[in-house]
C-alpha positions in Angstrom: -95.1 12.6 -70.5 -95.0 10.1 -68.4 -92.4 8.0 -70.4 -90.0 10.8 -69.9 -90.5 11.5 -66.4 -89.1 8.2 -65.6 -86.1 9.4 -67.4 -85.8 12.8 -66.5 -86.3 12.7 -62.4 -84.0 10.3 -62.2 -81.7 12.4 -64.3 -82.5 15.5 -62.3 -81.6 13.2 -59.3 -78.5 12.1 -60.8 -77.6 15.6 -61.3 -78.1 17.2 -58.3 -76.5 14.1 -56.8 -73.7 14.4 -59.1 -73.2 17.9 -57.5 -73.4 17.7 -54.6 -71.0 14.5 -54.8 -68.3 16.3 -56.8 -68.8 18.8 -54.2 -68.5 16.8 -51.0 -66.1 15.2 -52.5 -62.9 17.0 -52.2 -63.7 18.1 -48.7 -64.8 13.6 -48.3 -61.1 13.2 -49.7 -59.8 16.1 -47.4 -61.6 14.1 -44.5 -60.0 11.3 -44.9 -57.0 11.9 -45.3 -57.1 14.1 -42.4 -58.7 10.5 -41.2 -56.3 8.7 -42.0 -53.3 10.8 -41.0 -54.7 10.8 -38.0 -55.6 6.8 -37.7 -51.0 6.4 -39.0 -50.2 9.1 -36.5 -52.5 7.2 -33.7 -51.2 4.3 -35.1 -47.5 5.1 -34.5 -47.7 6.6 -31.1 -49.5 3.4 -29.5 -46.2 1.7 -31.2 -44.3 4.5 -29.8 -45.9 3.3 -26.3 -45.7 0.3 -27.0 -42.1 0.2 -27.4 -41.4 2.3 -24.7 -44.2 -0.3 -22.6 -41.9 -3.3 -23.8 -38.8 -1.6 -23.2 -40.3 -0.5 -19.2 -41.0 -4.3 -19.6 -37.8 -5.3 -20.7 -35.9 -3.4 -18.3 -38.4 -4.4 -15.3 -38.2 -8.0 -16.6 -34.4 -7.6 -16.2 -34.3 -5.9 -12.9 -36.5 -8.6 -11.6 -33.9 -11.4 -13.0 -31.5 -9.0 -11.6 -33.0 -9.1 -7.7 -33.7 -12.7 -7.9 -30.2 -14.0 -9.0 -29.4 -11.7 -6.0 -31.7 -13.1 -3.8 -31.2 -16.8 -5.1 -27.8 -15.9 -4.9 -28.0 -15.0 -1.3 -30.3 -18.0 -0.5 -27.5 -20.3 -1.5 -24.5 -18.0 0.1 -26.8 -18.4 3.3 -27.8 -22.0 2.3 -24.3 -23.3 2.5 -23.0 -21.6 5.1 -25.6 -23.4 7.5 -24.6 -26.5 5.9 -21.0 -25.1 6.8 -22.1 -24.2 9.9 -24.2 -27.7 10.2 -20.9 -29.8 9.2 -18.8 -28.4 11.4 -21.4 -29.1 14.3 -20.9 -32.5 13.0 -17.3 -32.7 13.4 -17.9 -31.2 16.7 -19.8 -33.8 17.5 -18.0 -37.0 15.4 -14.6 -35.3 17.4 -16.2 -35.2 21.0 -18.0 -38.4 20.3 -14.4 -39.9 19.0 -12.3 -38.6 22.1 -15.4 -39.7 24.6 -15.6 -43.0 22.4 -11.7 -43.2 22.9 -11.5 -42.0 26.2 -14.5 -45.5 27.4 -12.5 -47.4 25.2 -9.5 -47.0 27.8 -11.9 -47.4 30.4 -13.1 -50.8 29.0 -9.9 -52.6 28.3 -8.9 -51.4 31.8 -11.8 -53.1 33.6 -11.5 -55.7 30.7 -8.1 -56.1 32.8 -9.3 -56.1 35.9 -12.0 -58.4 35.4 -9.7 -61.2 33.4 -7.2 -60.4 37.1 -10.6 -61.0 39.2 -11.5 -64.1 37.2 -8.2 -65.3 38.1 -8.3 -64.5 41.2 -11.6 -66.2 41.9 -10.7 -69.1 40.0 -7.6 -69.4 42.2 -9.7 -68.9 45.7 -12.4 -71.6 43.9 -9.7 -73.5 43.4 -7.6 -72.6 47.2 -11.4 -74.0 48.5 -12.2 -77.0 46.2 -8.4 -78.9 47.5 -8.9 -77.6 50.9 -12.1 -79.2 50.3 -10.3 -81.8 49.9 -8.1 -82.1 52.3 -10.8 -81.5 55.0 -12.1 -84.7 53.0 -9.3 -86.9 53.0 -8.9 -85.8 56.4 -12.1 -87.6 57.2 -11.2 -90.5 55.1 -8.0 -90.8 56.8 -9.6 -90.1 60.1 -12.6 -92.3 59.6 -10.5 -95.4 58.3 -7.8 -94.8 61.7 -11.1 -94.8 63.3 -12.6 -98.4 61.8 -8.4 -100.0 61.9 -9.1 -99.2 66.0 -12.1 -100.6 65.8 -10.5 -103.7 63.5 -7.9 -104.1 66.4 -9.6 -104.0 69.6 -12.0 -106.6 68.4 -8.9 -108.5 67.2 -7.4 -107.9 70.4 -10.5 -109.1 72.2 -11.4 -111.8 70.6 -7.6 -112.9 71.1 -8.0 -112.5 74.3 -11.1 -114.0 74.8 -10.0 -116.9 73.1 -6.7 -116.9 74.6 -6.3 -119.0 77.8 -4.6 -116.0 80.3 -7.4 -114.1 80.3 -9.7 -116.5 81.3 -10.0 -116.8 85.4 -9.0 -119.9 86.4 -11.7 -122.4 88.0 -12.1 -121.9 92.0 -12.9 -125.5 92.6 -16.0 -125.3 94.7 -15.0 -125.9 98.9 -17.2 -128.3 100.4 -19.8 -126.9 102.7 -18.3 -126.1 106.0 -20.1 -128.4 108.0 -19.8 -131.5 106.4 
């Protein structure tokens, strides 16, 4: 009997196992089918949720993109407006300073003409002063020459007079002393 025990107990156990297995096999298949259906349902729900989330994300992204584009457009318009205002300021300032430069250029031209006229007057005045100084110096030279001529003439007359016999006093004879 010992040898048969090795076959009987496992055979009985196998028969018990097959009874339980076949009875639970249908329930397990139903349970597995439910589980697969639940997984499929969950998967489809997840995919639906994912599609809805993606659609919402695309919509949000589109809205954000439109808002960002609108904001960028607004900023660009503001920047363009500021640039136009700055350009107008620059043009106005340029026109103002060009007008001031034209006025200043006219003043410069007038002052240059006045300066040229004053320089001519100064040159004429200097020339007149030099001419007057020249006349004065020539008059001094003429006076000195005349004085030298007078001195020369006087010396000549003195020399002739001293050489002339008419200017020598006659020799007065000496009278003998009275008593002799």
